[in-house]
N, C-alpha and C positions, 0 to 999 in steps of 0.2 A: 403426480404431486400437485395438489390443489394450491392456488394462490389465494391468500386472504389478505386484503388491504384495508386498513382502517385509518381514517384521518381524524385526529383530535385537535381541538383548539387549546392552546395553552397561553397563559398570560404573557404580555409583552416583557422581554428581558433585554436587559441591555441590548494551442494553435501554432499556430506557428508564429515565429518572430515577425514584426517587432514585438517585443515584450511590452505588455500593457497591463492595466488593472484586470484582475480576474483570470489571467492566463496561467497562473501558477499550477492549478490542478490539471492542466493539459500535459504537464511534465510527466505525470503518472502514466497517462496513456502512451506517451512517446516512449517511455521506458519499456513498454511491452509491444511496441509497433515496429517490427523488424523489416517491413517492406515499405514503410513511409506512406501508407494509404490513409492514415489518421484513424486507424481502428486497432485495438489491442489484439494481438495474435494469441492463440491458444498455445501455451508453452509448458512443457514439463521437463524436469531434470530426472534422469534415471540413475540412481546410485550404482546399480549393478554394472553398468558399462561407462558411466561418467559422461553420458551423452545428453545434450540438449536436443529435444524434439519439438520443432516449431511448426505449426500449421498456419501458414500465412493466410490472412483473411483475403488477400488479393489473389490467392491461388499458389499452389506449390508448397513444398516442405523443406525446411532446413534441418539438417542433422549435424550437430557440432560436438565434438568431444572436447569437454572443457570442465575442469574441476576435479577435486579429490573427495570422494565420499567421507563423511564423518569429520572432515576438517574444513572444507569450504562451504560457504554460504552464498547461494545465488543472490547477486546484487544488481538487478537490471537497472539500466539508466541510460540517458543520452549524454555520454561523457565528452563527445566531440561537437555537440550543438548542430548536428545535421537533420534533426527532426526524426531520427530513427533510433530504435533501441539498440544498445550494445550488449553483447553477451559478456557477463562479468561475474566474478566471484570474489569474495573476501576470505583470505586464508587465515584462520584463527591462530594457528601455531607460529606463524611468521609475522602477523600484523600487516599482511600485504594484500593488495588488490591486483588482480589479473584481468585485464579487459581487452576484448577484441573491438577496436574502433571501426564502425561501420563505414566511415568516410574514406579511410585509407586501407582498411583490411590489416592494419599493423596491430601489434600487441603493446599495450601500455602496462607497465609494472609500477605501481606506486606503493611505497612504504608509508602507511598511515594508520597508526593504531598499535596496540600491543595485544597479546593473548588475553582473552577474557572480555575485550571490548565488544560492543554490539554495533554492527554496521547500520548506519541510518543515512545513506547517501540520498540527497534530495537537492533541489535548486534553491539554496538559501539566499543567494545574492540576486536572483531575478534576471540573470543574463541568458536564460534558456539553455544552460548547460548543467548537468548534474554535478554536484560538488561531492568529493570524497569526504565522508564524515563518519564519526563513531561517538557513541556515548560510553563513558566510563563510570562504573559504580565503585566508589571508594569512600571510606570514612562516613558512610551513611548518606552521602550525597551523589547526585548524578551530574556529570560534567560533559558538555558537548565540545568535541573538537572538530572544527570544520576547516578543510583546505579549500578555500574559495577559488573557483576557476577564474574569477575576475582579478584575483591577486589578494594576497594576504591570508591570515589565519584568524578565525574566531574561536576563542575559548570561553564558553558560557556555562556557569553553574546554574542549572535549572532542574529541579526535581529532587526527590529522594531516591536512594539506592533500591528501594522497594517499589518504585513507580514503573510504569511501562511507557516507553517512548512512543508517541504518536504525532510525529511531525506532520504539518499540513498548512495550507494557506487559508487560515481561518478568517482573515479580514479582506482577502481578494486583492492584495496589492501586488501579486505576481511573485512573491517571495515566500518560501516555506518558514513557518514560524516554529520556534521551539515549544514543544508541547508534551505534557505527560498526562497519563490517566492514573489516578491514585485510588486503589481499592480501599474499602472500609475495613474495620477490624474483623468483622465476621463475614461469612460467605454471602449473606443476603443483605449486607449493609450497603448504604449508599456509596457509589463511587463518584469521583470528581475529576474534571478536566482542569488543568492549569496551563494556560497559554501565555507565552512571552512574545509579544509582537516586536517587529523591528523598529517601531517608534518608541519603544520602551514601556508602552502600556501593556496591561495584562488583562486576561479573561479568566474568570472563575466560573465554572459551569457544573452543577450537579447532574450526572447522567449515568444511568445504569446502576448495576449492583457489582460487588466485588468479583463475582465469577464470570461476568460477561466478557466477551472479546470485543476489543475496539476495532472498527472497520472504517477508517477515515475514507471520505470520498465526497465528491460533489454531486449529490443524488438529486438536486433540483436545477442544476445548470446555471446557477447565478455567479459562478466563478469563485465560490468560497467553499472550503471544506465544512462539511456538516458534521456535527457530533452524532456518532452512530455506534451502536453496539449490537452484538448478537448473543442471544441467550439460548443455552442448551436446554433440553428437556430432562426430566428426572431419570429416564432410562434410555438405553440405546435404541435408536431409530425413532425416538420422539421427534416431532418437528422442532427445527431451529426457528427462533423468532428474532426478526430484525427490528430494532427500534431506531428510527432516524428522525432527528430534529432538523427540519428543513429551514435553513437560514433565511430563505427568501419569503416565507410566509409565517414563520414561527409556529408552524403546526408540526404534529408528530405523525409520522407514517409508520405504521406496523405491518410487517409482512411475514408470513410463515413460509420459509423457503429453506429446504435442506433437512438433513437427518442428523440427529445427535450421534456422535461416536463414529460416524463414517465419513462425513463430508468435511472438506477443508474450504475455507472462504476465499474466494478469488474474484472479488469485486473489481471492475474496471470498465472502460468504455469500449465495448466490443461492437457497437453499431455506428460509432463515429459521429454521434450527435452532440458530443461535448458534455454528456451526462453520465455519471457512474451507474453502471447496471449492477443489479444484485445477481450474484452468481456463486456457484459452489462447484467443487470438483469432488466426485464420489470415488473414494479409494477402492471399494469392493469391486467396482465395475470399470474404473478408469474413464469416467464420463463427466463432462461439463454440463451443468444445467444453469441456463442464463435466461433472466428476464430482461429483454431489451427495452430500454426506457422509451425508444421511439415507437414501440408497439408491444406493450406488456402482454397482450393476449397470445402473441406469437412466440411462445417459449422455444428457446433453442436448446436441443439436446444433442451433444456431439461427443462421440467416443473418441478419446484421445489419451492414450496412456494405459497403464496397467497397475494392478495392485503393488503398492510399495514405491511408486513414483512420487515425486514432489511437484505440484503445480506451482510454477515460479510466481505467479500473481499472488500467491499467499504470503509473499514477502511483506505486504503492506497490512497484514493483520497482526495484532498484538494482544 
């Protein structure tokens, strides 16, 4: 699979704790880092046996039975603030979260949400701990319900019921912002991002078209979530195209990576350099294909999983 990278100039537009500016995006890596070596681990959930299969980047394998097929959604995160990912699911039928806390090995059961809500657990208060959160679509609007680990509850109406939730740290303040991607009226019409920052200001950014998938991540390592989408081809097995607006340089990176109709998007930081790597998981072969940002020419191809599995890292694709 060839890699094509194109950089275009566009006109100017607008770790670990202690938590500081630009660290918000590291929470996504910690959500998938089950051995604490600051690298996302390759993780799949198998509906057939309800097992999580984790290939730890530091060596070894974790096999954990957790979740109910067709009801539970994998919701990885660092819910206890120890810098390691916790195995977690959201059960739609009950509106409940079931989490194995890595710090103590105990199970946390939290009732937060109702059937039909979408889980969007992220670190919205910037304390280094994943907050339980859902979005609820009702009456044409999208409302965010966040149970903050630092205390209190945020209820924020942001977005329309037809929008896609794309939370991210778009301003690099260490807190995840409320954000949505809004498709246009037609399949090839312009799509837009609407971001509500914690200081009350907003970002409006046109990016992608209606049928693109949003793949938030910090692809340039400046501590800010970049606006990024993936566009499928016209027919199965056509190349997928990634369009990334790099916030540090305000340039566009275009990368052909993955196959239409077969691959799921699994971007994360697999090499531990603090930069999101472009990655896919191929369903037909159960294989990860990763472009490590630290050495893009050294593509990583790893068999992990089988047809019908779900790569947990795809939870951050919308």
